[in-house]
C-alpha positions as CSV (number, residue, x, y, z in Angstrom):
1,M,26.0,-21.5,16.3
2,K,25.2,-24.3,13.9
3,D,25.8,-23.9,10.1
4,F,22.6,-23.2,8.1
5,T,21.1,-22.2,4.8
6,Y,18.2,-19.7,4.9
7,Y,15.7,-19.4,2.1
8,N,12.3,-17.7,2.1
9,P,10.8,-16.7,-1.3
10,T,7.4,-15.3,0.1
11,R,6.6,-11.7,-0.8
12,L,4.9,-10.1,2.2
13,I,2.5,-7.2,1.7
14,L,1.2,-5.6,4.9
15,G,-1.3,-2.8,5.0
16,R,-4.9,-1.8,4.7
17,G,-6.5,-2.0,1.3
18,R,-3.8,-4.3,-0.1
19,I,-6.2,-7.1,-1.1
20,A,-7.0,-4.9,-4.2
21,R,-3.5,-5.6,-5.4
22,L,-4.2,-9.4,-5.7
23,D,-4.7,-9.5,-9.4
24,D,-1.3,-7.9,-10.0
25,L,0.4,-10.7,-8.0
26,I,-0.9,-13.6,-10.1
27,P,0.4,-14.3,-13.6
28,D,-1.7,-13.2,-16.5
29,G,-4.1,-15.8,-17.8
30,N,-4.0,-18.1,-14.8
31,R,-7.2,-19.8,-13.8
32,V,-7.7,-19.4,-10.1
33,L,-9.1,-21.5,-7.2
34,V,-10.0,-19.5,-4.1
35,T,-10.0,-21.6,-0.9
36,Y,-11.6,-20.6,2.4
37,G,-13.1,-21.9,5.6
38,G,-16.5,-21.8,7.1
39,G,-17.7,-18.6,5.4
40,S,-16.6,-15.9,7.8
41,I,-14.8,-14.1,4.9
42,K,-18.2,-13.7,3.3
43,E,-19.4,-11.9,6.4
44,N,-16.5,-9.6,7.0
45,G,-16.1,-8.4,3.4
46,V,-12.8,-10.2,2.6
47,Y,-14.5,-12.5,0.0
48,E,-16.0,-9.6,-1.7
49,Q,-12.6,-7.8,-1.9
50,V,-10.9,-11.0,-3.3
51,R,-13.5,-11.5,-5.9
52,A,-13.5,-7.8,-6.9
53,A,-9.8,-8.0,-7.3
54,L,-10.1,-11.1,-9.5
55,A,-13.2,-9.9,-11.4
56,D,-11.5,-10.3,-14.9
57,R,-10.3,-13.8,-14.3
58,F,-11.7,-17.3,-14.3
59,V,-12.3,-18.1,-10.7
60,V,-13.7,-21.2,-8.9
61,D,-14.4,-21.4,-5.2
62,F,-13.8,-24.1,-2.6
63,G,-15.1,-23.4,0.9
64,G,-15.6,-25.4,4.0
65,I,-11.9,-26.1,5.0
66,E,-12.1,-27.0,8.7
67,P,-10.2,-25.4,11.6
68,N,-8.1,-28.5,11.6
69,P,-8.1,-29.2,7.9
70,E,-9.4,-32.6,7.1
71,Y,-7.7,-34.9,4.6
72,E,-10.9,-36.0,2.8
73,T,-12.1,-32.4,2.4
74,L,-8.8,-31.4,0.9
75,L,-8.9,-34.3,-1.5
76,R,-12.2,-32.9,-2.9
77,A,-10.5,-29.6,-3.4
78,A,-7.6,-31.1,-5.2
79,R,-9.9,-33.0,-7.5
80,L,-11.8,-29.7,-8.3
81,A,-8.5,-28.0,-9.1
82,R,-7.6,-30.7,-11.6
83,E,-11.1,-30.8,-13.1
84,E,-11.1,-27.0,-13.6
85,R,-7.5,-26.9,-14.9
86,V,-6.5,-24.4,-12.2
87,D,-3.1,-22.7,-12.5
88,F,-3.0,-20.8,-9.3
89,V,-4.6,-21.0,-5.8
90,V,-5.5,-18.1,-3.4
91,A,-6.0,-19.1,0.2
92,A,-8.2,-16.6,2.1
93,G,-8.3,-17.3,5.8
94,G,-6.2,-18.3,8.8
95,G,-3.5,-20.9,9.3
96,S,-5.9,-23.9,8.8
97,V,-7.0,-22.6,5.4
98,L,-3.4,-21.9,4.4
99,D,-2.2,-25.3,5.6
100,G,-5.1,-27.0,3.8
101,T,-4.2,-25.1,0.6
102,K,-0.6,-26.2,0.8
103,F,-1.9,-29.8,0.7
104,I,-4.4,-29.1,-2.0
105,A,-1.6,-27.5,-4.1
106,A,0.6,-30.6,-3.7
107,A,-2.2,-33.2,-4.1
108,A,-3.5,-31.6,-7.3
109,C,-0.1,-32.4,-8.9
110,F,0.6,-35.6,-7.1
111,D,0.8,-38.7,-9.4
112,E,2.7,-41.2,-7.3
113,G,-0.3,-43.0,-5.7
114,E,-2.5,-42.2,-2.8
115,P,-1.9,-38.5,-1.7
116,W,-1.6,-39.7,1.9
117,R,2.0,-40.5,1.0
118,I,2.6,-36.7,1.1
119,L,1.9,-36.9,4.8
120,E,3.5,-40.3,5.4
121,T,6.8,-39.0,4.0
122,R,6.4,-35.6,5.8
123,G,6.5,-33.9,2.3
124,A,9.5,-35.8,0.9
125,A,7.3,-37.3,-1.8
126,V,6.2,-33.8,-3.1
127,K,8.0,-33.0,-6.3
128,R,5.8,-30.1,-7.6
129,A,2.7,-28.2,-6.5
130,L,0.4,-25.5,-7.9
131,P,1.6,-22.0,-7.0
132,F,-0.5,-20.2,-4.4
133,G,-0.7,-17.0,-2.5
134,S,-2.6,-16.0,0.6
135,V,-4.9,-13.4,2.1
136,L,-4.3,-13.8,5.8
137,T,-7.3,-13.2,8.1
138,L,-6.1,-14.8,11.4
139,P,-2.5,-14.3,12.6
140,A,-1.3,-17.4,14.4
141,T,0.5,-20.2,12.6
142,G,3.0,-18.3,10.4
143,S,1.8,-20.5,7.6
144,E,1.7,-17.4,5.4
145,A,5.5,-17.4,5.2
146,N,6.7,-21.0,5.6
147,P,6.4,-24.3,3.7
148,N,4.9,-26.4,6.5
149,A,1.4,-27.6,7.1
150,V,-0.5,-29.8,9.6
151,I,-3.3,-32.0,8.2
152,S,-5.9,-34.1,10.2
153,R,-7.5,-37.4,9.3
154,R,-10.5,-37.7,11.6
155,E,-11.3,-41.3,10.9
156,W,-7.9,-42.3,12.3
157,K,-7.7,-39.5,14.9
158,V,-4.3,-38.4,13.7
159,K,-2.6,-35.2,12.7
160,K,0.4,-35.2,10.3
161,V,2.9,-32.5,9.5
162,F,4.5,-32.1,6.1
163,G,6.7,-29.5,4.5
164,A,8.1,-28.9,1.0
165,E,9.8,-25.9,-0.6
166,T,7.3,-26.1,-3.5
167,V,4.5,-25.0,-1.1
168,F,6.0,-21.8,0.1
169,P,3.4,-19.1,-0.6
170,R,4.4,-16.9,-3.6
171,F,2.9,-14.0,-1.7
172,S,0.9,-13.2,1.4
173,I,-1.3,-10.2,1.9
174,L,-1.6,-9.1,5.6
175,D,-4.3,-6.5,6.0
176,P,-4.8,-5.8,9.8
177,E,-8.4,-4.8,9.2
178,T,-9.3,-8.4,8.2
179,T,-8.8,-9.3,11.9
180,Y,-11.4,-6.8,13.2
181,S,-14.3,-9.3,13.1
182,L,-12.3,-12.1,14.9
183,P,-13.8,-13.2,18.3
184,P,-11.6,-13.0,21.4
185,R,-11.2,-16.8,21.4
186,Q,-9.4,-16.7,18.0
187,I,-7.3,-13.7,19.0
188,R,-6.0,-15.3,22.1
189,N,-5.4,-18.6,20.3
190,G,-3.3,-16.7,17.8
191,I,-1.3,-14.9,20.5
192,V,-0.5,-18.1,22.3
193,D,0.3,-20.0,19.1
194,A,2.8,-17.3,18.0
195,F,4.3,-17.1,21.5
196,V,4.8,-20.9,21.7
197,H,6.3,-21.0,18.2
198,V,9.0,-18.8,19.4
199,M,9.6,-20.7,22.6
200,E,10.0,-24.0,20.7
201,Q,13.0,-22.4,18.9
202,Y,14.4,-20.4,21.8
203,A,13.8,-22.2,25.1
204,T,16.3,-25.0,24.6
205,Y,20.0,-24.5,25.6
206,P,22.6,-21.8,24.9
207,A,24.0,-22.2,21.3
208,K,26.2,-19.1,21.1
209,A,23.7,-17.5,18.9
210,P,23.1,-14.1,20.5
211,L,21.4,-12.5,17.5
212,Q,18.9,-15.3,17.2
213,D,18.2,-15.0,20.9
214,R,17.6,-11.3,20.7
215,Q,15.4,-11.7,17.6
216,A,13.3,-14.3,19.5
217,E,13.1,-12.2,22.6
218,A,11.9,-9.2,20.6
219,V,8.9,-11.2,19.4
220,L,8.2,-12.6,22.8
221,A,8.5,-9.2,24.6
222,T,6.3,-7.6,22.0
223,L,3.5,-10.1,22.3
224,V,3.6,-9.8,26.1
225,E,3.6,-6.0,25.9
226,Q,1.0,-5.7,23.2
227,A,-1.4,-8.4,24.1
228,P,-3.9,-6.1,25.9
229,A,-4.0,-3.8,22.9
230,I,-4.2,-6.7,20.4
231,M,-7.3,-8.0,22.2
232,A,-8.8,-4.5,22.6
233,D,-12.4,-3.8,21.4
234,P,-12.7,-1.7,19.3
235,P,-9.7,-3.0,17.4
236,D,-6.4,-1.0,17.4
237,Y,-5.0,-1.0,13.9
238,D,-1.4,-0.6,14.9
239,A,-1.7,-3.4,17.5
240,R,-3.3,-5.7,15.0
241,A,-0.6,-4.9,12.5
242,T,2.0,-5.7,15.1
243,F,0.2,-8.9,15.9
244,M,0.3,-10.0,12.3
245,W,4.0,-9.2,11.9
246,C,4.8,-11.0,15.2
247,A,3.0,-14.2,14.1
248,T,4.8,-14.1,10.7
249,Q,8.2,-13.5,12.3
250,A,7.5,-16.3,14.8
251,L,7.6,-19.0,12.2
252,N,9.1,-17.9,8.9
253,R,12.1,-20.1,9.7
254,L,14.4,-17.2,10.5
255,L,14.5,-17.8,14.3
256,A,15.3,-21.5,13.7
257,M,18.5,-20.8,11.9
258,G,21.6,-22.0,13.7
259,V,20.0,-23.0,16.9
260,P,18.6,-26.2,18.5
261,L,14.9,-26.8,18.3
262,D,12.4,-28.4,20.6
263,W,8.8,-28.8,19.2
264,S,7.7,-31.3,21.9
265,T,4.9,-29.0,23.0
266,H,3.5,-29.0,19.4
267,A,3.8,-32.7,19.0
268,I,1.9,-33.4,22.3
269,G,-0.6,-30.7,21.5
270,H,-1.4,-32.1,18.1
271,E,-2.4,-35.4,19.8
272,L,-4.7,-33.6,22.2
273,T,-6.3,-31.8,19.3
274,A,-6.8,-35.0,17.3
275,L,-8.3,-36.8,20.3
276,Y,-10.4,-34.1,22.0
277,S,-10.9,-31.5,19.2
278,L,-9.3,-28.8,21.3
279,D,-8.2,-25.6,19.6
280,H,-4.5,-25.8,18.7
281,G,-3.7,-22.7,20.8
282,A,-5.5,-24.2,23.8
283,T,-3.4,-27.3,23.7
284,L,-0.2,-25.3,23.6
285,A,-1.2,-23.2,26.6
286,V,-1.8,-26.4,28.5
287,V,1.3,-28.3,27.4
288,L,4.1,-25.7,27.3
289,P,4.3,-25.1,31.1
290,G,4.3,-28.9,31.7
291,V,7.2,-29.4,29.2
292,L,9.2,-26.5,30.7
293,R,8.7,-27.8,34.3
294,H,9.6,-31.4,33.2
295,K,12.8,-30.1,31.5
296,I,13.6,-27.3,33.9
297,E,17.2,-28.4,34.7
298,A,18.2,-29.0,31.1
299,K,16.6,-25.7,30.1
300,R,17.5,-23.7,33.2
301,P,20.2,-21.4,31.5
302,K,17.8,-20.3,28.7
303,L,14.8,-20.1,31.1
304,E,16.8,-17.8,33.4
305,Q,17.8,-15.6,30.5
306,Y,14.2,-15.6,29.2
307,G,12.8,-14.8,32.7
308,D,15.2,-11.9,33.1
309,R,14.8,-10.4,29.6
310,I,11.1,-10.9,29.1
311,F,9.5,-10.7,32.6
312,G,12.3,-9.3,34.8
313,V,12.4,-12.3,37.2
314,N,15.4,-14.1,38.6
315,S,14.7,-17.8,38.3
316,A,13.6,-20.5,35.9
317,E,10.7,-21.3,38.2
318,E,9.5,-17.8,38.2
319,A,9.8,-17.6,34.4
320,I,7.5,-20.6,34.0
321,E,5.0,-19.2,36.4
322,R,5.0,-15.8,34.6
323,T,4.5,-17.6,31.3
324,E,1.4,-19.5,32.6
325,R,0.1,-16.2,34.1
326,F,0.5,-14.5,30.7
327,F,-1.6,-17.2,29.1
328,L,-4.2,-16.8,31.8
329,D,-4.2,-13.1,31.4
330,T,-5.2,-13.5,27.7
331,G,-8.2,-15.6,28.9
332,M,-6.6,-18.9,27.9
333,S,-7.0,-21.9,30.3
334,T,-3.8,-23.9,31.1
335,K,-5.2,-27.1,32.7
336,L,-6.8,-30.1,31.1
337,S,-9.5,-30.1,33.7
338,D,-10.6,-26.7,32.5
339,Y,-11.7,-28.5,29.3
340,D,-13.3,-31.5,31.2
341,I,-10.5,-33.8,30.1
342,D,-9.2,-36.5,32.5
343,A,-5.4,-35.9,32.6
344,A,-4.7,-39.5,33.5
345,E,-6.7,-40.8,30.6
346,A,-5.1,-38.3,28.2
347,A,-1.7,-39.3,29.5
348,K,-2.4,-43.0,28.9
349,I,-3.7,-42.6,25.3
350,V,-1.2,-40.0,24.1
351,S,1.8,-41.7,25.6
352,R,0.7,-45.0,24.0
353,R,0.8,-43.3,20.6
354,F,4.4,-42.1,21.2
355,E,5.4,-45.6,22.5
356,E,4.0,-47.3,19.4
357,T,6.2,-45.2,17.1
358,D,9.1,-45.0,19.6
359,M,9.1,-41.2,19.0
360,R,11.5,-39.1,21.1
361,L,10.9,-35.4,21.5
362,G,12.7,-32.3,22.5
363,E,16.0,-30.7,21.6
364,H,17.9,-33.7,23.2
365,R,15.4,-36.3,22.0
366,D,15.0,-37.5,25.6
367,I,11.3,-36.9,26.1
368,D,9.9,-40.5,25.6
369,A,6.5,-41.9,26.0
370,R,6.8,-42.1,29.8
371,A,7.9,-38.5,30.0
372,V,4.9,-37.5,27.9
373,A,2.6,-39.3,30.3
374,R,4.2,-37.5,33.3
375,I,3.9,-34.1,31.5
376,L,0.2,-34.6,30.8
377,K,-0.6,-36.0,34.3
378,D,0.8,-32.9,35.8
379,R,-1.6,-30.8,33.7
380,A,-4.7,-32.0,35.5
């Protein structure tokens, strides 16, 4: 096991009716900015609950944060926060709203030039940020309990990741009933996203970290077992609560402590989203089986352990097949052709981007641009 330091200051509050506690979680006298996405929180009652909880405060809204939050949109929100002298931000929505709010919180306090530097430096340029909390409505990214965010710049067709300890949420409210109005597409995206988050931290090579392995396997096994109940209609409260907790545990940095990390599936997936506007979860379901097959020999010991403990199969090959079947069982497609994307074209464009930056992916940093091309061609 590698040495590590673990830190997570986010207060997590799970349960029905907990949005009413929102006012108690924000310092007295703070002026509040509420951020949200396309307006679904106004249809499902979440917005009304948030505003009722903050009825005695100065509150200004900023809606319209995109599913892949756009840099220019977030800059407008940061300007609003400065103009209104906001002290605290509340993000009401899913991972994209939370990611966007992390950037807003940092950009509103950024005085070292163009805020794009926040993304160019992967967050190293962030010295301070507005404090913020979240009301989670879509379990998926784990953004409710980590300091990371992914931001898009459509004009350049790029997605950038940044992280900074100053953008840890101060708190996150997880009310399973806020997920009841989600369409099946968003539920399965969330299941796949959480599952692949765990795999990026687990499916590498043995690191003499049995506790971390068992913790990761607990999340994976629970998602596989509970997926039908999570997707059930009418919604099952306990299954949705389990879903929320799995997604949080998948990426609150605990599983990453002391073990090697991959993240190649996410890096390739981000490029597909930037180029073709595919849902993030959809790109992960396409790419992960390709990465696992490409690296099957290097990953074989962990894949065999994974196959045995999660699916009860005996080989790495069967473990990958069962993973792809699991995605298909949720209704998620696993081939580029399912989205009318030419795999050869995608391979050419994406691999060129990695070649230009000489980026190497994977736990061994041995997935280069040529390997990326092979992975994507195999996902035709």
